[in-house]
FIGU-602224 format. One record per residue (C-alpha): x, z, y; residue number from 1. Coordinates in Angstrom, 1 decimal. Example, Ala and Ser with C-alpha at 12.3 -4.5 7.8 and 13.67 -1.06 7.14 Angstrom:
! FIGU-602224
X	Z	Y	num
12.3	7.8	-4.5	1
13.7	7.1	-1.1	2
! end
This chain:
! FIGU-602224
X	Z	Y	num
10.0	1.9	-1.6	1
12.0	0.2	-4.3	2
11.6	-3.5	-5.1	3
11.0	-2.9	-8.8	4
7.4	-1.5	-8.4	5
4.6	-3.6	-9.9	6
0.9	-2.9	-9.8	7
-0.6	-1.8	-13.2	8
-1.8	-4.7	-15.4	9
-5.3	-5.8	-14.4	10
-5.1	-4.5	-10.8	11
-5.7	-7.1	-8.1	12
-4.8	-7.1	-4.5	13
-6.8	-9.0	-1.9	14
-5.3	-10.4	1.3	15
-6.8	-12.8	3.7	16
-8.3	-15.4	3.2	17
-9.1	-14.2	-0.4	18
-10.2	-10.7	1.0	19
-13.1	-12.4	2.9	20
-14.5	-13.8	-0.3	21
-14.1	-10.4	-2.0	22
-16.0	-8.7	0.9	23
-18.9	-11.1	0.6	24
-19.1	-10.5	-3.1	25
-19.0	-6.7	-2.6	26
-21.8	-6.8	0.1	27
-24.0	-8.9	-2.2	28
-23.5	-6.6	-5.2	29
-24.2	-3.6	-2.9	30
-27.5	-5.2	-1.8	31
-28.6	-5.9	-5.3	32
-27.6	-2.5	-6.5	33
-29.4	-0.6	-3.8	34
-32.5	-2.7	-4.4	35
-32.4	-1.5	-8.0	36
-32.0	2.1	-6.8	37
-28.3	2.4	-7.7	38
-26.1	4.3	-5.3	39
-22.5	4.4	-4.4	40
-20.0	6.6	-6.3	41
-16.6	7.1	-4.8	42
-13.9	7.6	-7.4	43
-10.6	9.5	-6.6	44
-7.5	7.5	-5.8	45
-4.4	8.8	-7.5	46
-1.0	7.8	-6.2	47
2.3	8.5	-8.0	48
4.4	10.9	-6.0	49
7.4	8.6	-6.6	50
5.7	5.9	-4.5	51
5.0	8.1	-1.5	52
8.0	10.5	-1.2	53
11.5	9.3	-0.7	54
13.7	10.1	-3.7	55
16.0	12.3	-1.6	56
13.0	14.6	-0.8	57
11.9	15.0	-4.4	58
13.3	18.1	-5.9	59
! end
């Protein structure tokens, strides 16, 4: 992967130890949401082909 890639504006990445705090927040939000009868919705993940296939294989 090239070194010039940057995440889109507003996208955060969570690595330890910050990821532990993020997981606690997600679990709490899940508890509150389920108690209010909201349920999980999984959204699709779209990855640019240029990030997953080496350039020499793109044709």
